[in-house]
C-alpha positions as CSV (number, residue, x, y, z in Angstrom):
1,M,-24.3,38.4,11.8
2,S,-26.4,35.6,13.5
3,V,-25.9,32.1,14.5
4,K,-28.5,29.3,13.6
5,H,-29.5,28.0,16.9
6,L,-30.0,24.1,17.0
7,S,-31.2,21.9,19.9
8,P,-28.7,19.8,21.8
9,S,-29.8,16.7,20.0
10,Q,-29.2,18.2,16.7
11,R,-25.8,19.7,17.7
12,Q,-24.4,16.5,19.1
13,T,-23.4,14.1,16.3
14,S,-20.8,11.1,17.0
15,G,-19.3,13.2,20.1
16,F,-19.0,16.5,18.0
17,F,-21.0,19.6,18.3
18,D,-21.4,21.4,15.0
19,V,-22.2,25.1,15.1
20,Q,-23.7,26.6,12.0
21,H,-22.9,30.1,11.4
22,N,-24.6,31.8,8.4
23,A,-23.5,35.4,7.7
24,S,-23.6,36.9,4.2
25,G,-21.2,34.2,2.7
26,P,-21.7,30.5,2.7
27,L,-22.4,28.2,5.5
28,Y,-19.5,27.7,7.9
29,Q,-19.3,24.7,10.1
30,L,-17.1,24.7,13.1
31,Q,-16.3,21.2,14.8
32,F,-15.4,20.9,18.6
33,N,-15.3,17.6,20.4
34,P,-16.0,17.9,24.2
35,K,-14.8,14.5,24.9
36,D,-11.2,15.1,23.4
37,K,-8.6,15.8,26.1
38,T,-6.9,18.4,23.9
39,P,-7.5,21.9,25.5
40,K,-10.6,23.6,24.4
41,Y,-9.0,26.7,22.9
42,K,-6.5,24.4,21.1
43,Q,-9.4,22.6,19.4
44,I,-10.9,25.9,18.2
45,V,-7.5,27.0,16.8
46,Q,-7.0,23.8,15.0
47,S,-10.5,23.7,13.7
48,V,-10.1,27.1,12.1
49,I,-6.7,26.6,10.9
50,T,-7.7,23.3,9.2
51,D,-10.9,24.9,7.5
52,I,-8.5,27.7,6.1
53,E,-6.2,25.1,4.8
54,R,-9.1,23.2,3.2
55,G,-10.4,26.3,1.5
56,V,-13.6,26.0,3.6
57,L,-12.9,29.4,5.4
58,K,-12.0,32.0,2.6
59,N,-9.9,35.1,2.9
60,T,-11.7,38.2,4.4
61,E,-14.7,35.9,5.7
62,Q,-16.1,36.8,8.9
63,L,-15.9,34.3,12.0
64,P,-18.5,33.9,14.7
65,S,-18.1,36.4,17.5
66,I,-16.7,35.5,20.9
67,S,-20.2,35.6,22.3
68,E,-21.7,33.4,19.7
69,L,-18.9,30.7,20.3
70,S,-19.1,30.9,24.0
71,V,-23.0,30.3,23.9
72,E,-23.0,27.6,21.3
73,Y,-20.1,25.6,23.0
74,Y,-21.0,26.3,26.7
75,L,-17.5,27.7,26.9
76,A,-16.0,30.6,28.9
77,R,-15.4,33.7,27.0
78,D,-11.9,33.6,28.1
79,T,-11.3,30.2,26.3
80,V,-12.6,31.7,23.0
81,E,-10.6,34.9,23.4
82,K,-7.6,32.8,24.0
83,A,-8.1,30.8,20.9
84,Y,-8.7,33.9,18.8
85,R,-5.7,35.7,20.3
86,E,-3.4,32.7,19.2
87,L,-5.0,32.6,15.7
88,R,-4.5,36.4,15.3
89,E,-0.8,36.2,16.5
90,R,0.0,33.3,14.3
91,G,-1.5,35.4,11.4
92,Y,-4.7,33.3,10.4
93,I,-7.2,35.8,11.4
94,T,-7.4,39.7,11.9
95,S,-9.8,41.8,14.1
96,V,-11.7,45.0,13.2
97,Q,-12.6,47.1,16.2
98,G,-16.5,47.1,16.4
99,K,-16.9,44.6,13.5
100,G,-15.4,41.2,14.7
101,Y,-12.9,38.7,13.3
102,Y,-11.9,37.9,9.8
103,V,-9.9,35.2,8.0
104,Q,-6.5,36.5,6.9
105,A,-5.4,33.9,4.3
106,D,-2.3,35.2,2.3
107,T,-2.0,32.2,-0.1
108,T,-4.4,30.2,-2.3
109,P,-5.3,27.1,0.0
110,K,-4.1,23.8,-1.2
111,L,-6.2,20.6,-1.2
112,K,-5.7,18.5,1.9
113,I,-5.5,14.8,1.1
114,L,-5.5,11.8,3.6
115,L,-3.8,8.7,1.8
116,I,-4.5,5.6,3.8
117,F,-2.7,2.4,2.4
118,N,-3.1,-1.1,3.6
119,K,0.7,-1.7,4.0
120,L,4.1,-0.2,2.8
121,S,5.9,-1.8,-0.1
122,S,7.9,-1.1,-3.2
123,Y,4.7,-1.1,-5.1
124,K,2.8,1.4,-2.9
125,K,5.9,3.6,-3.2
126,I,5.4,3.7,-7.0
127,I,1.6,4.6,-6.5
128,Y,2.6,7.2,-3.8
129,Y,5.2,9.1,-5.8
130,A,3.0,9.0,-8.9
131,F,0.1,10.2,-7.1
132,L,2.3,13.2,-5.7
133,N,3.8,14.0,-8.9
134,A,0.4,14.3,-10.7
135,L,-0.9,16.6,-7.8
136,G,2.0,18.8,-8.2
137,D,1.7,21.9,-5.9
138,K,-2.1,21.9,-5.8
139,A,-2.4,19.7,-2.8
140,T,-0.7,18.4,0.5
141,V,-0.8,14.6,1.4
142,D,-0.6,12.9,4.6
143,L,-0.1,9.2,4.7
144,Q,-1.4,6.5,7.1
145,I,-1.3,2.9,7.2
146,H,-4.3,0.7,8.3
147,H,-2.3,-2.6,8.1
148,Y,-5.6,-4.5,6.9
149,N,-7.2,-3.7,10.4
150,A,-10.7,-2.7,10.2
151,T,-10.6,-1.3,13.7
152,H,-7.4,0.7,13.0
153,F,-9.1,2.1,9.8
154,Q,-12.2,3.0,11.8
155,E,-10.0,5.1,14.4
156,I,-8.2,6.8,11.5
157,I,-11.4,8.0,10.1
158,R,-12.9,8.9,13.3
159,K,-9.8,11.1,14.2
160,N,-9.6,12.7,10.8
161,L,-13.1,13.1,9.4
162,G,-13.8,16.7,8.6
163,K,-10.0,17.6,8.4
164,Y,-9.2,16.9,4.7
165,N,-10.8,17.6,1.4
166,Y,-10.2,14.1,0.2
167,Y,-9.7,10.5,1.8
168,V,-8.0,8.1,-0.5
169,V,-8.4,4.6,0.9
170,M,-7.0,1.0,-0.1
171,P,-9.9,-0.9,1.1
172,H,-8.2,-4.2,1.7
173,F,-9.1,-5.6,5.1
174,T,-8.6,-9.1,6.6
175,Q,-8.4,-8.2,10.5
176,D,-11.2,-7.2,12.7
177,V,-13.7,-7.5,10.1
178,D,-16.3,-9.3,12.4
179,E,-15.9,-6.5,14.8
180,V,-15.9,-3.5,12.5
181,N,-17.9,-3.1,9.2
182,Y,-15.3,-1.2,7.0
183,I,-18.1,-0.5,4.5
184,D,-20.1,1.4,7.3
185,V,-16.9,3.2,8.1
186,L,-16.4,4.3,4.4
187,K,-20.0,5.5,4.3
188,T,-19.2,8.0,7.0
189,I,-17.0,9.7,4.5
190,P,-18.9,12.0,2.1
191,P,-18.9,10.3,-1.3
192,H,-17.4,13.4,-3.1
193,E,-14.5,13.3,-0.6
194,L,-13.9,9.5,-0.9
195,V,-11.4,8.1,-3.5
196,L,-11.0,4.4,-3.6
197,L,-7.6,2.9,-4.9
198,D,-6.7,-0.6,-6.0
199,K,-10.1,-2.2,-5.0
200,D,-13.6,-1.1,-5.9
201,V,-16.3,-1.5,-3.2
202,P,-19.7,-2.0,-5.1
203,Q,-21.7,-2.1,-1.9
204,L,-21.2,1.8,-1.9
205,T,-24.5,2.9,-3.6
206,D,-23.4,6.5,-3.9
207,A,-20.3,5.6,-5.8
208,P,-17.2,7.6,-5.1
209,L,-14.1,8.0,-7.4
210,S,-12.4,4.5,-7.9
211,V,-9.3,3.4,-9.7
212,F,-9.1,-0.2,-9.2
213,Q,-8.1,-3.8,-10.1
214,Q,-10.3,-6.5,-10.9
215,F,-8.2,-9.4,-9.5
216,D,-10.1,-12.4,-10.6
217,A,-10.8,-11.2,-14.2
218,D,-7.3,-9.4,-14.4
219,I,-5.2,-12.7,-13.7
220,C,-7.6,-15.0,-15.8
221,Q,-7.2,-12.6,-18.7
222,A,-3.5,-12.1,-18.6
223,L,-3.2,-16.0,-18.4
224,E,-5.4,-16.2,-21.4
225,K,-3.2,-14.0,-23.4
226,A,-0.2,-16.1,-22.7
227,H,-2.0,-19.3,-23.7
228,D,0.3,-20.2,-26.5
229,L,3.2,-20.1,-24.3
230,L,1.3,-22.1,-21.5
231,K,0.3,-25.0,-24.0
232,K,3.4,-26.9,-23.1
233,Y,2.6,-27.0,-19.5
234,S,-0.2,-29.6,-18.5
235,R,-0.1,-28.6,-14.9
236,M,-0.1,-25.3,-13.0
237,V,0.7,-24.4,-9.4
238,L,-0.2,-21.1,-7.7
239,I,1.9,-20.2,-4.7
240,L,-0.4,-18.1,-2.4
241,P,0.7,-17.6,1.1
242,S,-2.5,-17.6,3.2
243,D,-0.9,-15.2,5.7
244,G,0.0,-12.5,3.2
245,N,-3.3,-10.6,3.2
246,Y,-3.7,-11.1,-0.5
247,P,-7.2,-10.8,-2.3
248,T,-8.7,-14.1,-2.4
249,E,-9.8,-13.1,-6.0
250,I,-6.2,-14.0,-7.2
251,A,-7.0,-17.6,-6.6
252,H,-10.5,-17.4,-8.2
253,G,-9.0,-16.1,-11.5
254,F,-6.2,-18.6,-11.5
255,R,-8.6,-21.5,-10.9
256,S,-11.0,-20.2,-13.7
257,F,-8.2,-20.2,-16.2
258,C,-7.2,-23.7,-15.4
259,I,-10.7,-25.0,-15.5
260,N,-11.4,-23.2,-18.8
261,Y,-8.1,-24.6,-20.5
262,D,-8.1,-28.0,-18.9
263,K,-5.0,-27.6,-16.8
264,V,-4.4,-29.8,-13.7
265,F,-3.9,-27.1,-11.0
266,T,-2.9,-26.8,-7.2
267,I,-2.7,-24.0,-4.9
268,K,0.0,-24.2,-2.4
269,E,1.2,-21.9,0.7
270,N,5.0,-21.8,-0.4
271,A,7.5,-23.3,-2.6
272,V,9.8,-24.6,0.1
273,N,8.9,-28.3,-0.1
274,E,7.8,-28.2,-3.8
275,T,9.3,-31.0,-5.7
276,L,9.8,-30.0,-9.6
277,T,8.2,-32.1,-12.2
278,T,8.5,-31.5,-15.9
279,G,5.4,-29.8,-17.5
280,T,4.6,-27.5,-14.7
281,A,4.1,-23.8,-14.7
282,Y,4.1,-21.7,-11.4
283,V,2.5,-18.5,-10.8
284,V,4.3,-17.0,-7.6
285,I,3.0,-14.0,-5.5
286,E,6.0,-13.4,-3.2
287,E,9.5,-12.8,-4.1
288,T,10.9,-15.3,-1.6
289,D,8.9,-18.1,-3.2
290,L,10.3,-16.9,-6.7
291,S,13.8,-17.1,-5.3
292,E,13.2,-20.6,-3.9
293,L,11.8,-22.0,-7.3
294,V,14.6,-20.3,-9.3
295,K,17.1,-22.1,-7.2
296,K,15.3,-25.2,-7.4
297,V,15.3,-25.1,-11.3
298,R,18.9,-24.2,-11.4
299,Q,19.6,-27.3,-9.2
300,S,17.5,-29.7,-11.4
301,P,18.0,-31.1,-14.8
302,Y,15.0,-29.0,-16.0
303,A,15.1,-26.1,-18.4
304,L,13.4,-22.8,-17.3
305,G,10.9,-21.7,-19.9
306,Q,10.9,-25.3,-21.6
307,E,10.1,-27.9,-18.9
308,I,9.4,-25.6,-16.0
309,G,7.6,-22.3,-16.2
310,I,7.5,-19.5,-13.8
311,I,5.2,-16.4,-13.7
312,S,5.7,-13.8,-11.1
313,F,3.2,-11.3,-9.7
314,N,4.1,-7.6,-10.1
315,E,7.0,-6.2,-12.2
316,T,10.3,-4.9,-10.7
317,T,13.6,-4.3,-12.2
318,L,15.3,-7.3,-10.8
319,K,12.6,-9.5,-12.5
320,E,13.4,-7.9,-15.8
321,L,17.2,-8.4,-15.4
322,L,16.5,-12.2,-14.6
323,N,14.1,-12.5,-17.6
324,I,11.1,-13.5,-15.4
325,T,7.7,-13.5,-17.0
326,V,5.3,-11.2,-14.9
327,I,1.7,-10.5,-14.7
328,T,1.3,-7.0,-13.3
329,T,-0.8,-3.7,-12.8
330,D,0.5,-0.5,-13.7
331,F,1.1,1.1,-10.4
332,E,2.3,4.4,-11.7
333,A,-0.9,4.7,-13.9
334,M,-2.9,4.0,-10.8
335,G,-1.5,6.8,-8.7
336,N,-1.6,9.2,-11.7
337,T,-5.1,8.5,-12.8
338,A,-6.4,8.9,-9.2
339,A,-4.7,12.1,-8.8
340,T,-5.7,13.5,-12.1
341,L,-9.5,12.5,-11.7
342,L,-9.5,13.8,-8.2
343,L,-8.2,17.4,-9.4
344,E,-11.0,17.4,-12.1
345,N,-13.4,16.6,-9.4
346,K,-14.8,13.4,-11.3
347,R,-16.6,10.6,-9.7
348,V,-16.0,7.7,-12.1
349,K,-14.8,4.1,-11.8
350,V,-11.6,3.4,-13.8
351,K,-10.2,0.0,-14.1
352,N,-6.4,0.0,-13.9
353,P,-4.4,-1.3,-16.7
354,F,-3.2,-5.0,-16.1
355,Y,-1.1,-7.0,-18.4
356,M,1.5,-9.8,-18.9
357,I,5.1,-9.2,-19.8
358,C,6.4,-12.5,-21.4
359,R,10.1,-13.4,-21.0
360,D,12.2,-16.4,-21.2
361,S,10.9,-17.9,-18.0
362,L,7.8,-19.1,-19.7
């Protein structure tokens, strides 16, 4: 058994030293971060456990010797011995006198997936559970939230790169985008390990698996399908809060429809100060504005669905009960499709279903 010796400049990448060990089996790469405050022996333990769980280290595969790790990482033998002793006590490895240390994995490893959402919401919950259900017992999933913040996303990836088989990302960012280029961060993830959810990033030339919405085209086409119902409305208003981190493509699609069909249109922040006028149809993003508009209509002489129209964004059970027309993506399909294609190891781009459900509010 031998270790491939690299120069210090070759070994150090972004604060990590990568040791490449090539025995009779496939190449094995152990990661160690000398700048991390975690005890060094704990880093070795976690690295080996992570690779076993990811399936990188196979059952009965031989590990580098204590001497090899000591030399390559400039560590005391006691540090490596302590790490291997803990791994052996926890049942992850076994030792054979005179031969070395070997992986002892009792079960078939599951895929490890890091799911990174932009925010938590009822719609994200639908995607999350559809994703889990489609994966079944073939994977374990950890969830983190980047809150639209590019710097926070960069930190999530920095801490977790190399620890998962797949990184499933919703790439919606509105904060710190001048300080951190999130596309460069996405490029640090190997393309075969990256899955884009909800939004495609065409700037990635080595395209990953992507299940996405095309917000501008989706909204414009959905409104076009309801053109006959919209004929009685000469004016349209989009209620789109600027502080809601919503894709700007929503406004682009709305504007395109109105221009193409000669509608007078306005885009407003909220519905609080809106004065209703007959012949107006509203497209509403947030449920607080939907509630405000429904209340205003009920307090007015106008009939909902005749003189005032309302279209809400994204389906819910309450909107169905209230007979509110919606334009919506199929959130369950998004989670299911992403998981199914991931398990099939396919790198394709799939546009998620998007449609309008016409009800009495239009």
